[in-house]
N, CA, C and O atoms as a printed pandas DataFrame, in Angstrom:
     atom_number atom_name residue_name chain_id  residue_number  x_coord  y_coord  z_coord
0              1         N          MET        A               1 -174.627  136.905    7.823
1              2        CA          MET        A               1 -175.080  137.906    9.194
2              3         C          MET        A               1 -175.545  136.689    9.863
3              4         O          MET        A               1 -176.054  135.933    9.035
4              5         N          ALA        A               2 -175.563  136.196   11.110
5              6        CA          ALA        A               2 -176.015  135.498   11.555
6              7         C          ALA        A               2 -177.401  135.369   11.844
7              8         O          ALA        A               2 -177.817  136.509   12.051
8              9         N          ALA        A               3 -178.534  134.349   11.986
9             10        CA          ALA        A               3 -179.673  134.084   12.832
10            11         C          ALA        A               3 -180.317  135.059   14.297
11            12         O          ALA        A               3 -180.080  134.746   15.463
12            13         N          GLY        A               4 -181.030  136.084   13.928
13            14        CA          GLY        A               4 -181.049  137.284   15.089
14            15         C          GLY        A               4 -180.218  138.402   14.471
15            16         O          GLY        A               4 -180.736  139.261   13.757
16            17         N          ASP        A               5 -179.471  138.386   14.637
17            18        CA          ASP        A               5 -178.723  139.795   14.009
18            19         C          ASP        A               5 -180.025  140.750   13.529
19            20         O          ASP        A               5 -180.979  140.567   12.773
20            21         N          VAL        A               6 -179.553  141.883   14.380
21            22        CA          VAL        A               6 -180.366  143.299   14.657
22            23         C          VAL        A               6 -178.971  143.848   13.738
23            24         O          VAL        A               6 -177.782  143.728   14.034
24            25         N          VAL        A               7 -179.561  144.454   12.587
25            26        CA          VAL        A               7 -178.453  146.132   12.192
26            27         C          VAL        A               7 -178.783  147.550   12.207
27            28         O          VAL        A               7 -179.274  148.181   11.271
28            29         N          ILE        A               8 -178.573  147.846   12.976
29            30        CA          ILE        A               8 -179.567  149.238   13.009
30            31         C          ILE        A               8 -178.766  150.139   11.766
31            32         O          ILE        A               8 -177.547  150.192   11.603
32            33         N          ALA        A               9 -179.676  150.732   11.059
33            34        CA          ALA        A               9 -178.701  151.253    9.652
34            35         C          ALA        A               9 -179.344  152.460    9.619
35            36         O          ALA        A               9 -179.408  152.971    8.501
36            37         N          ARG        A              10 -179.796  153.007   10.446
37            38        CA          ARG        A              10 -180.525  154.189   10.801
38            39         C          ARG        A              10 -180.881  155.350   12.290
39            40         O          ARG        A              10 -181.847  154.967   12.950
40            41         N          ASP        A              11 -180.490  156.094   12.586
41            42        CA          ASP        A              11 -181.169  156.216   14.303
42            43         C          ASP        A              11 -181.016  157.979   13.612
43            44         O          ASP        A              11 -180.127  158.763   13.277
44            45         N          MET        A              12 -182.598  157.907   13.692
45            46        CA          MET        A              12 -182.938  159.468   13.611
46            47         C          MET        A              12 -183.586  160.176   14.342
47            48         O          MET        A              12 -184.784  159.998   14.119
48            49         N          ILE        A              13 -183.298  161.337   15.578
49            50        CA          ILE        A              13 -184.084  161.956   16.612
50            51         C          ILE        A              13 -185.148  163.180   15.260
51            52         O          ILE        A              13 -185.034  163.843   14.229
52            53         N          LEU        A              14 -185.862  162.853   16.056
53            54        CA          LEU        A              14 -187.142  163.501   15.173
54            55         C          LEU        A              14 -187.142  165.590   16.523
55            56         O          LEU        A              14 -187.070  165.718   17.746
56            57         N          ASP        A              15 -187.212  166.243   15.839
57            58        CA          ASP        A              15 -187.339  167.546   16.246
58            59         C          ASP        A              15 -188.148  168.088   16.281
59            60         O          ASP        A              15 -187.941  169.247   15.922
60            61         N          GLY        A              16 -189.624  167.771   16.697
61            62        CA          GLY        A              16 -191.017  167.734   16.692
62            63         C          GLY        A              16 -191.229  168.534   17.963
63            64         O          GLY        A              16 -190.452  169.246   18.600
64            65         N          LYS        A              17 -192.629  168.182   18.170
65            66        CA          LYS        A              17 -193.103  169.411   19.659
66            67         C          LYS        A              17 -191.966  169.188   20.501
67            68         O          LYS        A              17 -191.614  170.314   20.854
68            69         N          ASN        A              18 -191.288  168.431   20.953
69            70        CA          ASN        A              18 -190.345  168.070   22.226
70            71         C          ASN        A              18 -188.619  167.406   22.100
71            72         O          ASN        A              18 -187.770  166.965   22.875
72            73         N          GLY        A              19 -188.761  167.660   20.643
73            74        CA          GLY        A              19 -187.706  166.642   20.078
74            75         C          GLY        A              19 -187.088  165.434   20.540
75            76         O          GLY        A              19 -185.909  165.089   20.467
76            77         N          ASN        A              20 -188.688  164.490   21.327
77            78        CA          ASN        A              20 -188.493  163.426   22.332
78            79         C          ASN        A              20 -188.013  162.310   21.465
79            80         O          ASN        A              20 -187.099  161.593   21.872
80            81         N          MET        A              21 -188.873  161.998   19.638
81            82        CA          MET        A              21 -188.704  161.300   19.007
82            83         C          MET        A              21 -188.331  160.524   18.387
83            84         O          MET        A              21 -188.093  161.238   17.413
84            85         N          ARG        A              22 -187.941  159.226   17.970
85            86        CA          ARG        A              22 -186.710  158.898   17.271
86            87         C          ARG        A              22 -187.109  157.794   16.409
87            88         O          ARG        A              22 -188.053  157.067   16.716
88            89         N          MET        A              23 -186.593  157.674   15.596
89            90        CA          MET        A              23 -186.950  156.513   14.048
90            91         C          MET        A              23 -185.427  155.980   14.352
91            92         O          MET        A              23 -184.433  156.558   14.790
92            93         N          LEU        A              24 -185.761  154.140   13.780
93            94        CA          LEU        A              24 -185.117  153.310   13.461
94            95         C          LEU        A              24 -185.463  152.434   12.532
95            96         O          LEU        A              24 -186.479  151.774   12.312
96            97         N          TRP        A              25 -183.941  152.605   11.790
97            98        CA          TRP        A              25 -184.712  151.453   10.961
98            99         C          TRP        A              25 -183.298  150.496   10.268
99           100         O          TRP        A              25 -182.201  151.043   10.150
100          101         N          GLY        A              26 -183.473  149.335    9.940
101          102        CA          GLY        A              26 -182.333  148.414    9.623
102          103         C          GLY        A              26 -182.714  147.494    9.314
103          104         O          GLY        A              26 -183.791  147.656    8.739
104          105         N          THR        A              27 -182.308  146.134    9.391
105          106        CA          THR        A              27 -182.930  144.356    9.328
106          107         C          THR        A              27 -182.521  143.451   10.213
107          108         O          THR        A              27 -181.633  143.624   11.047
108          109         N          VAL        A              28 -183.037  142.664   10.077
109          110        CA          VAL        A              28 -182.854  141.491   11.177
110          111         C          VAL        A              28 -183.063  139.985   10.805
111          112         O          VAL        A              28 -184.124  139.379   10.651
112          113         N          THR        A              29 -181.754  139.534   10.702
113          114        CA          THR        A              29 -181.916  137.822   10.532
114          115         C          THR        A              29 -182.702  136.539   10.710
115          116         O          THR        A              29 -181.960  135.775   11.326
116          117         N          LEU        A              30 -184.138  135.807   10.394
117          118        CA          LEU        A              30 -184.831  135.641   11.290
118          119         C          LEU        A              30 -184.283  134.758   11.819
119          120         O          LEU        A              30 -183.445  134.281   11.054
120          121         N          ASP        A              31 -184.347  133.730   13.796
121          122        CA          ASP        A              31 -183.743  133.191   14.505
122          123         C          ASP        A              31 -184.244  131.536   14.177
123          124         O          ASP        A              31 -183.734  130.440   14.407
124          125         N          GLY        A              32 -185.564  132.012   13.494
125          126        CA          GLY        A              32 -186.287  130.217   13.092
126          127         C          GLY        A              32 -187.143  130.017   14.844
127          128         O          GLY        A              32 -187.587  128.925   15.199
128          129         N          GLY        A              33 -187.211  131.082   15.590
129          130        CA          GLY        A              33 -187.958  130.663   17.270
130          131         C          GLY        A              33 -188.786  131.278   17.083
131          132         O          GLY        A              33 -189.115  131.666   18.204
132          133         N          ASN        A              34 -189.768  131.907   16.027
133          134        CA          ASN        A              34 -190.762  132.473   15.658
134          135         C          ASN        A              34 -191.706  132.692   17.138
135          136         O          ASN        A              34 -192.441  131.851   17.655
136          137         N          PRO        A              35 -191.486  133.785   17.512
137          138        CA          PRO        A              35 -190.882  135.387   16.974
138          139         C          PRO        A              35 -189.736  135.367   17.198
139          140         O          PRO        A              35 -189.214  134.794   18.154
140          141         N          THR        A              36 -189.071  136.115   16.176
141          142        CA          THR        A              36 -187.775  136.530   16.287
142          143         C          THR        A              36 -187.511  138.693   16.626
143          144         O          THR        A              36 -187.788  139.738   16.037
144          145         N          PRO        A              37 -186.756  138.213   18.066
145          146        CA          PRO        A              37 -187.644  140.017   18.481
146          147         C          PRO        A              37 -185.999  141.166   17.993
147          148         O          PRO        A              37 -185.011  140.806   17.353
148          149         N          ILE        A              38 -186.259  142.358   18.524
149          150        CA          ILE        A              38 -185.649  143.457   17.637
150          151         C          ILE        A              38 -186.074  144.090   19.282
151          152         O          ILE        A              38 -187.213  144.389   19.641
152          153         N          ALA        A              39 -185.019  144.168   19.979
153          154        CA          ALA        A              39 -184.547  144.739   21.232
154          155         C          ALA        A              39 -184.573  145.907   20.871
155          156         O          ALA        A              39 -184.014  146.098   19.792
156          157         N          LEU        A              40 -185.034  146.831   21.381
157          158        CA          LEU        A              40 -184.623  148.155   21.034
158          159         C          LEU        A              40 -184.649  149.300   22.318
159          160         O          LEU        A              40 -184.498  150.516   22.200
160          161         N          ALA        A              41 -184.769  148.912   22.950
161          162        CA          ALA        A              41 -184.773  148.835   24.705
162          163         C          ALA        A              41 -183.845  150.330   24.773
163          164         O          ALA        A              41 -184.061  151.372   25.392
164          165         N          ASN        A              42 -182.839  149.965   23.938
165          166        CA          ASN        A              42 -180.958  150.814   24.694
166          167         C          ASN        A              42 -181.342  151.915   23.599
167          168         O          ASN        A              42 -180.339  152.432   23.107
168          169         N          TYR        A              43 -182.941  152.549   22.942
169          170        CA          TYR        A              43 -182.864  153.933   21.757
170          171         C          TYR        A              43 -184.355  154.468   21.797
171          172         O          TYR        A              43 -184.784  155.493   21.267
172          173         N          LEU        A              44 -185.358  153.103   22.894
173          174        CA          LEU        A              44 -186.798  154.101   23.117
174          175         C          LEU        A              44 -187.242  153.739   24.293
175          176         O          LEU        A              44 -186.598  153.097   25.123
176          177         N          ALA        A              45 -187.882  153.968   24.358
177          178        CA          ALA        A              45 -188.678  154.319   26.099
178          179         C          ALA        A              45 -189.754  153.365   25.421
179          180         O          ALA        A              45 -190.150  152.395   26.067
180          181         N          SER        A              46 -190.275  153.621   24.053
181          182        CA          SER        A              46 -191.367  152.609   24.345
182          183         C          SER        A              46 -191.906  152.372   22.794
183          184         O          SER        A              46 -191.245  153.133   22.087
184          185         N          ILE        A              47 -192.725  151.714   22.087
185          186        CA          ILE        A              47 -192.584  152.311   20.640
186          187         C          ILE        A              47 -193.820  152.249   19.832
187          188         O          ILE        A              47 -194.198  151.137   19.462
188          189         N          ASP        A              48 -194.442  153.213   19.538
189          190        CA          ASP        A              48 -195.699  154.172   19.221
190          191         C          ASP        A              48 -195.895  152.978   17.904
191          192         O          ASP        A              48 -196.945  152.339   17.980
192          193         N          ALA        A              49 -195.105  152.687   16.891
193          194        CA          ALA        A              49 -195.554  151.936   15.647
194          195         C          ALA        A              49 -194.310  150.972   14.732
195          196         O          ALA        A              49 -193.330  151.036   15.474
196          197         N          ALA        A              50 -194.030  150.379   13.860
197          198        CA          ALA        A              50 -194.132  149.849   13.712
198          199         C          ALA        A              50 -193.881  148.636   12.445
199          200         O          ALA        A              50 -194.779  147.802   12.326
200          201         N          VAL        A              51 -192.716  148.543   11.543
201          202        CA          VAL        A              51 -193.378  147.494   10.334
202          203         C          VAL        A              51 -192.274  146.982   10.224
203          204         O          VAL        A              51 -191.213  147.360   10.721
204          205         N          VAL        A              52 -192.559  145.753    9.309
205          206        CA          VAL        A              52 -191.811  144.418    9.145
206          207         C          VAL        A              52 -191.539  144.487    7.852
207          208         O          VAL        A              52 -192.253  145.327    7.303
208          209         N          SER        A              53 -190.461  143.702    6.804
209          210        CA          SER        A              53 -191.173  142.991    5.308
210          211         C          SER        A              53 -190.227  142.166    5.073
211          212         O          SER        A              53 -189.286  142.107    5.865
212          213         N          MET        A              54 -190.246  141.772    4.524
213          214        CA          MET        A              54 -188.736  140.668    3.725
214          215         C          MET        A              54 -187.966  141.099    3.191
215          216         O          MET        A              54 -188.174  142.156    2.596
216          217         N          GLU        A              55 -187.165  140.703    3.169
217          218        CA          GLU        A              55 -185.813  141.991    1.870
218          219         C          GLU        A              55 -186.004  140.934    0.794
219          220         O          GLU        A              55 -186.746  139.963    0.940
220          221         N          GLY        A              56 -185.014  141.279   -0.707
221          222        CA          GLY        A              56 -185.855  140.536   -1.503
222          223         C          GLY        A              56 -185.974  141.720   -3.008
223          224         O          GLY        A              56 -185.850  142.928   -3.210
224          225         N          SER        A              57 -186.226  140.721   -3.647
225          226        CA          SER        A              57 -186.105  140.966   -5.286
226          227         C          SER        A              57 -186.701  140.367   -5.816
227          228         O          SER        A              57 -187.105  140.927   -6.834
228          229         N          VAL        A              58 -187.165  139.051   -5.648
229          230        CA          VAL        A              58 -188.138  138.178   -5.786
230          231         C          VAL        A              58 -188.970  137.314   -5.016
231          232         O          VAL        A              58 -188.716  137.060   -3.838
232          233         N          ALA        A              59 -190.127  136.767   -5.735
233          234        CA          ALA        A              59 -191.124  136.385   -5.055
234          235         C          ALA        A              59 -190.907  135.079   -4.205
235          236         O          ALA        A              59 -190.626  133.995   -4.717
236          237         N          PRO        A              60 -191.091  135.326   -2.624
237          238        CA          PRO        A              60 -190.505  134.652   -1.544
238          239         C          PRO        A              60 -191.525  133.410   -1.842
239          240         O          PRO        A              60 -192.705  133.478   -2.186
240          241         N          GLY        A              61 -190.585  132.064   -1.570
241          242        CA          GLY        A              61 -190.669  130.751   -1.890
242          243         C          GLY        A              61 -192.219  129.829   -0.573
243          244         O          GLY        A              61 -193.271  130.298   -0.138
244          245         N          ASP        A              62 -191.968  129.304   -0.505
245          246        CA          ASP        A              62 -192.874  128.662    0.568
246          247         C          ASP        A              62 -193.007  128.150    2.060
247          248         O          ASP        A              62 -193.808  127.571    2.794
248          249         N          ASP        A              63 -191.380  128.869    2.073
249          250        CA          ASP        A              63 -191.089  129.297    3.855
250          251         C          ASP        A              63 -189.959  130.269    3.867
251          252         O          ASP        A              63 -188.814  130.006    3.502
252          253         N          PRO        A              64 -190.402  131.473    4.339
253          254        CA          PRO        A              64 -191.330  131.746    4.509
254          255         C          PRO        A              64 -192.070  132.487    3.934
255          256         O          PRO        A              64 -191.422  133.186    3.155
256          257         N          THR        A              65 -193.576  132.793    3.907
257          258        CA          THR        A              65 -194.300  133.812    3.273
258          259         C          THR        A              65 -194.792  134.530    2.898
259          260         O          THR        A              65 -195.416  134.828    1.880
260          261         N          SER        A              66 -194.370  135.091    4.269
261          262        CA          SER        A              66 -195.578  136.219    4.937
262          263         C          SER        A              66 -194.487  137.169    5.915
263          264         O          SER        A              66 -193.787  136.196    6.193
264          265         N          VAL        A              67 -193.957  138.051    6.482
265          266        CA          VAL        A              67 -193.589  138.430    8.081
266          267         C          VAL        A              67 -194.626  139.381    8.969
267          268         O          VAL        A              67 -194.781  140.571    8.695
268          269         N          THR        A              68 -194.999  139.026    9.558
269          270        CA          THR        A              68 -195.656  140.085   10.742
270          271         C          THR        A              68 -195.005  140.967   12.043
271          272         O          THR        A              68 -193.779  141.014   12.141
272          273         N          SER        A              69 -195.659  141.501   12.805
273          274        CA          SER        A              69 -194.789  141.725   13.770
274          275         C          SER        A              69 -196.091  142.393   14.637
275          276         O          SER        A              69 -197.110  142.997   14.304
276          277         N          ALA        A              70 -195.432  141.906   16.088
277          278        CA          ALA        A              70 -196.428  142.441   17.393
278          279         C          ALA        A              70 -195.296  143.079   18.052
279          280         O          ALA        A              70 -194.169  142.593   18.143
280          281         N          ILE        A              71 -195.831  144.642   18.682
281          282        CA          ILE        A              71 -195.052  145.125   19.954
282          283         C          ILE        A              71 -195.154  145.203   20.644
283          284         O          ILE        A              71 -196.212  145.644   21.094
284          285         N          SER        A              72 -193.637  144.666   21.757
285          286        CA          SER        A              72 -193.750  144.325   23.431
286          287         C          SER        A              72 -193.251  145.465   24.430
287          288         O          SER        A              72 -192.386  145.002   25.175
288          289         N          GLY        A              73 -193.460  146.495   24.621
289          290        CA          GLY        A              73 -192.686  147.255   25.353
290          291         C          GLY        A              73 -191.628  147.882   24.430
291          292         O          GLY        A              73 -191.899  148.766   23.617
292          293         N          THR        A              74 -190.521  147.413   24.597
293          294        CA          THR        A              74 -189.024  148.270   23.633
294          295         C          THR        A              74 -189.080  146.794   23.097
295          296         O          THR        A              74 -188.041  146.185   23.353
296          297         N          THR        A              75 -190.142  145.969   22.335
297          298        CA          THR        A              75 -189.446  145.166   21.342
298          299         C          THR        A              75 -190.213  144.567   20.673
299          300         O          THR        A              75 -190.943  143.672   21.100
300          301         N          VAL        A              76 -190.141  145.190   18.867
301          302        CA          VAL        A              76 -190.976  144.224   17.967
302          303         C          VAL        A              76 -190.650  142.985   17.933
303          304         O          VAL        A              76 -189.465  142.692   18.096
304          305         N          ASN        A              77 -191.373  142.235   17.769
305          306        CA          ASN        A              77 -191.132  140.881   17.564
306          307         C          ASN        A              77 -192.055  140.502   15.825
307          308         O          ASN        A              77 -193.110  140.869   15.308
308          309         N          VAL        A              78 -190.776  139.483   15.392
309          310        CA          VAL        A              78 -190.898  139.742   14.275
310          311         C          VAL        A              78 -191.296  137.811   13.465
311          312         O          VAL        A              78 -190.418  137.047   13.064
312          313         N          TYR        A              79 -192.782  137.529   13.456
313          314        CA          TYR        A              79 -193.535  136.169   13.083
314          315         C          TYR        A              79 -193.272  135.813   11.088
315          316         O          TYR        A              79 -193.513  136.424   10.047
316          317         N          ALA        A              80 -192.718  134.605   11.438
317          318        CA          ALA        A              80 -192.380  134.855   10.036
318          319         C          ALA        A              80 -193.781  133.325   10.119
319          320         O          ALA        A              80 -194.106  132.488   10.962
320          321         N          TRP        A              81 -194.272  133.738    8.527
321          322        CA          TRP        A              81 -195.444  131.838    8.168
322          323         C          TRP        A              81 -194.707  131.183    6.891
323          324         O          TRP        A              81 -193.846  131.460    6.056
324          325         N          LYS        A              82 -195.364  130.398    7.170
325          326        CA          LYS        A              82 -195.194  129.624    5.549
326          327         C          LYS        A              82 -196.577  128.805    5.493
327          328         O          LYS        A              82 -197.502  129.184    6.211
328          329         N          HIS        A              83 -196.734  127.692    4.658
329          330        CA          HIS        A              83 -197.469  126.993    3.637
330          331         C          HIS        A              83 -197.276  125.935    4.325
331          332         O          HIS        A              83 -196.091  125.652    4.499
332          333         N          THR        A              84 -198.582  124.769    5.096
333          334        CA          THR        A              84 -198.474  123.692    5.168
334          335         C          THR        A              84 -199.646  122.884    4.349
335          336         O          THR        A              84 -200.761  123.341    4.100
336          337         N          THR        A              85 -199.311  121.994    4.097
337          338        CA          THR        A              85 -200.340  121.043    2.812
338          339         C          THR        A              85 -201.317  120.363    3.850
339          340         O          THR        A              85 -201.414  119.136    3.853
340          341         N          GLY        A              86 -201.633  120.700    4.232
341          342        CA          GLY        A              86 -202.321  120.519    5.774
342          343         C          GLY        A              86 -204.048  121.362    5.400
343          344         O          GLY        A              86 -204.916  121.100    6.232
344          345         N          GLY        A              87 -204.324  121.980    4.619
345          346        CA          GLY        A              87 -205.286  122.912    4.249
346          347         C          GLY        A              87 -205.942  122.534    3.221
347          348         O          GLY        A              87 -205.443  121.919    2.279
348          349         N          ALA        A              88 -207.000  122.839    3.309
349          350        CA          ALA        A              88 -208.092  121.962    1.976
350          351         C          ALA        A              88 -207.658  122.879    0.533
351          352         O          ALA        A              88 -207.289  123.970    0.097
352          353         N          ALA        A              89 -208.097  121.222    0.149
353          354        CA          ALA        A              89 -207.223  122.158   -1.633
354          355         C          ALA        A              89 -207.587  123.409   -2.236
355          356         O          ALA        A              89 -208.709  123.632   -2.691
356          357         N          GLY        A              90 -206.066  124.710   -2.236
357          358        CA          GLY        A              90 -206.662  125.021   -3.042
358          359         C          GLY        A              90 -206.456  126.160   -2.047
359          360         O          GLY        A              90 -206.410  127.314   -2.471
360          361         N          ASN        A              91 -206.275  125.783   -0.191
361          362        CA          ASN        A              91 -207.081  126.514    0.574
362          363         C          ASN        A              91 -205.754  126.535    1.655
363          364         O          ASN        A              91 -206.241  126.637    2.781
364          365         N          PRO        A              92 -204.392  126.482    1.735
365          366        CA          PRO        A              92 -203.306  125.844    2.638
366          367         C          PRO        A              92 -203.380  126.968    4.246
367          368         O          PRO        A              92 -203.522  128.182    4.398
368          369         N          THR        A              93 -203.213  125.879    5.145
369          370        CA          THR        A              93 -203.450  126.281    6.109
370          371         C          THR        A              93 -201.757  127.280    5.831
371          372         O          THR        A              93 -201.009  127.204    4.856
372          373         N          VAL        A              94 -201.601  128.175    7.131
373          374        CA          VAL        A              94 -200.689  128.895    7.575
374          375         C          VAL        A              94 -199.876  128.540    8.626
375          376         O          VAL        A              94 -200.699  128.359    9.524
376          377         N          ILE        A              95 -198.810  128.328    9.083
377          378        CA          ILE        A              95 -198.859  127.929   10.576
378          379         C          ILE        A              95 -196.942  128.697   10.310
379          380         O          ILE        A              95 -196.326  129.101    9.323
380          381         N          ALA        A              96 -196.624  128.561   11.768
381          382        CA          ALA        A              96 -195.574  129.493   11.834
382          383         C          ALA        A              96 -193.888  128.844   11.751
383          384         O          ALA        A              96 -193.444  127.923   12.437
384          385         N          SER        A              97 -193.171  129.622   10.719
385          386        CA          SER        A              97 -192.591  129.267   10.316
386          387         C          SER        A              97 -191.184  129.503   10.744
387          388         O          SER        A              97 -190.877  130.649   11.075
388          389         N          THR        A              98 -189.876  128.113   10.791
389          390        CA          THR        A              98 -188.582  127.887   11.414
390          391         C          THR        A              98 -187.898  128.353   10.061
391          392         O          THR        A              98 -187.396  127.434    9.415
392          393         N          GLU        A              99 -187.805  129.481    9.588
393          394        CA          GLU        A              99 -186.814  129.924    8.897
394          395         C          GLU        A              99 -185.929  130.485    9.649
395          396         O          GLU        A              99 -186.238  130.979   10.733
396          397         N          ASN        A             100 -184.425  130.486    9.070
397          398        CA          ASN        A             100 -183.428  130.982   10.170
398          399         C          ASN        A             100 -182.396  131.575    9.529
399          400         O          ASN        A             100 -181.279  131.655   10.041
400          401         N          THR        A             101 -182.779  132.187    7.975
401          402        CA          THR        A             101 -182.005  132.421    6.866
402          403         C          THR        A             101 -181.832  133.972    6.686
403          404         O          THR        A             101 -180.846  134.704    6.597
404          405         N          ARG        A             102 -183.992  134.296    6.657
405          406        CA          ARG        A             102 -184.390  135.087    6.211
406          407         C          ARG        A             102 -183.796  136.995    6.621
407          408         O          ARG        A             102 -183.258  137.209    7.708
408          409         N          LEU        A             103 -183.972  137.952    5.781
409          410        CA          LEU        A             103 -183.353  138.852    6.229
410          411         C          LEU        A             103 -184.764  139.491    5.723
411          412         O          LEU        A             103 -185.465  139.358    4.720
412          413         N          VAL        A             104 -184.827  140.270    6.951
413          414        CA          VAL        A             104 -186.373  141.413    7.340
414          415         C          VAL        A             104 -185.572  142.715    7.366
415          416         O          VAL        A             104 -184.353  142.804    7.519
416          417         N          ASN        A             105 -186.447  143.715    7.192
417          418        CA          ASN        A             105 -186.368  144.868    7.089
418          419         C          ASN        A             105 -187.175  145.261    8.321
419          420         O          ASN        A             105 -188.128  144.504    8.506
420          421         N          PHE        A             106 -187.064  146.115    9.097
421          422        CA          PHE        A             106 -188.168  146.480   10.261
422          423         C          PHE        A             106 -188.029  148.753   10.013
423          424         O          PHE        A             106 -187.702  149.549    9.132
424          425         N          PHE        A             107 -188.342  148.771   10.906
425          426        CA          PHE        A             107 -189.025  150.725   11.048
426          427         C          PHE        A             107 -189.462  150.538   12.164
427          428         O          PHE        A             107 -190.281  149.626   12.272
428          429         N          ALA        A             108 -189.118  151.249   13.285
429          430        CA          ALA        A             108 -190.037  151.350   13.922
430          431         C          ALA        A             108 -190.105  152.877   14.869
431          432         O          ALA        A             108 -189.110  152.831   15.594
432          433         N          ILE        A             109 -190.497  153.548   15.010
433          434        CA          ILE        A             109 -190.403  155.177   15.779
434          435         C          ILE        A             109 -191.489  154.887   17.824
435          436         O          ILE        A             109 -192.245  154.112   18.410
436          437         N          GLY        A             110 -191.016  155.697   17.933
437          438        CA          GLY        A             110 -191.148  155.806   19.256
438          439         C          GLY        A             110 -190.659  157.055   20.207
439          440         O          GLY        A             110 -189.762  157.647   19.606
440          441         N          PRO        A             111 -190.863  157.510   21.156
441          442        CA          PRO        A             111 -190.212  158.627   22.651
442          443         C          PRO        A             111 -188.819  157.966   22.668
443          444         O          PRO        A             111 -188.744  156.875   23.232
444          445         N          LYS        A             112 -187.592  158.548   22.061
445          446        CA          LYS        A             112 -186.446  158.279   22.320
446          447         C          LYS        A             112 -186.087  157.828   23.996
447          448         O          LYS        A             112 -186.514  158.819   24.591
448          449         N          LYS        A             113 -185.646  157.064   24.860
449          450        CA          LYS        A             113 -185.265  156.788   26.129
450          451         C          LYS        A             113 -184.166  157.562   26.912
451          452         O          LYS        A             113 -182.993  157.898   26.742
452          453         N          VAL        A             114 -184.764  157.632   27.492
453          454        CA          VAL        A             114 -183.760  159.289   28.382
454          455         C          VAL        A             114 -182.836  158.874   29.281
455          456         O          VAL        A             114 -183.208  158.379   30.345
456          457         N          ILE        A             115 -181.852  158.981   29.056
457          458        CA          ILE        A             115 -180.758  158.594   30.018
458          459         C          ILE        A             115 -179.699  159.665   31.288
459          460         O          ILE        A             115 -178.914  160.613   31.263
460          461         N          ALA        A             116 -180.404  158.645   32.373
461          462        CA          ALA        A             116 -179.861  160.363   33.460
462          463         C          ALA        A             116 -178.921  160.322   33.515
463          464         O          ALA        A             116 -178.465  159.503   32.717
464          465         N          ASN        A             117 -177.873  161.034   34.357
465          466        CA          ASN        A             117 -176.688  161.619   34.011
466          467         C          ASN        A             117 -176.713  161.065   35.043
467          468         O          ASN        A             117 -177.761  160.804   35.634
468          469         N          THR        A             118 -175.496  160.761   35.483
469          470        CA          THR        A             118 -174.825  159.956   36.346
470          471         C          THR        A             118 -173.481  160.309   37.509
471          472         O          THR        A             118 -173.016  159.408   38.207
């Protein structure tokens, strides 16, 4: 996968109160731009919650050390972080990563996008 590629692994419509909720999960490859966007406007009207985590079975290296997310409308923005030697001894400063190959898992839930009949 190339930097910035988003793969939707599962797409589930929930039968809740009005059957209008949708869950999506999959992966994105960091694009080095920090944030790496996961645009879900084709699926969701908005995003109620999202979770991201680094894919892998071994400890992360120094770049990235962690990922966080922030929701903006119908986009989950993934932020990657790395250590720098600029911090005090034993307490390194965390700065934005420019990593562009790390695979990140995501999960998002929100109201499904309603497509009007034409």
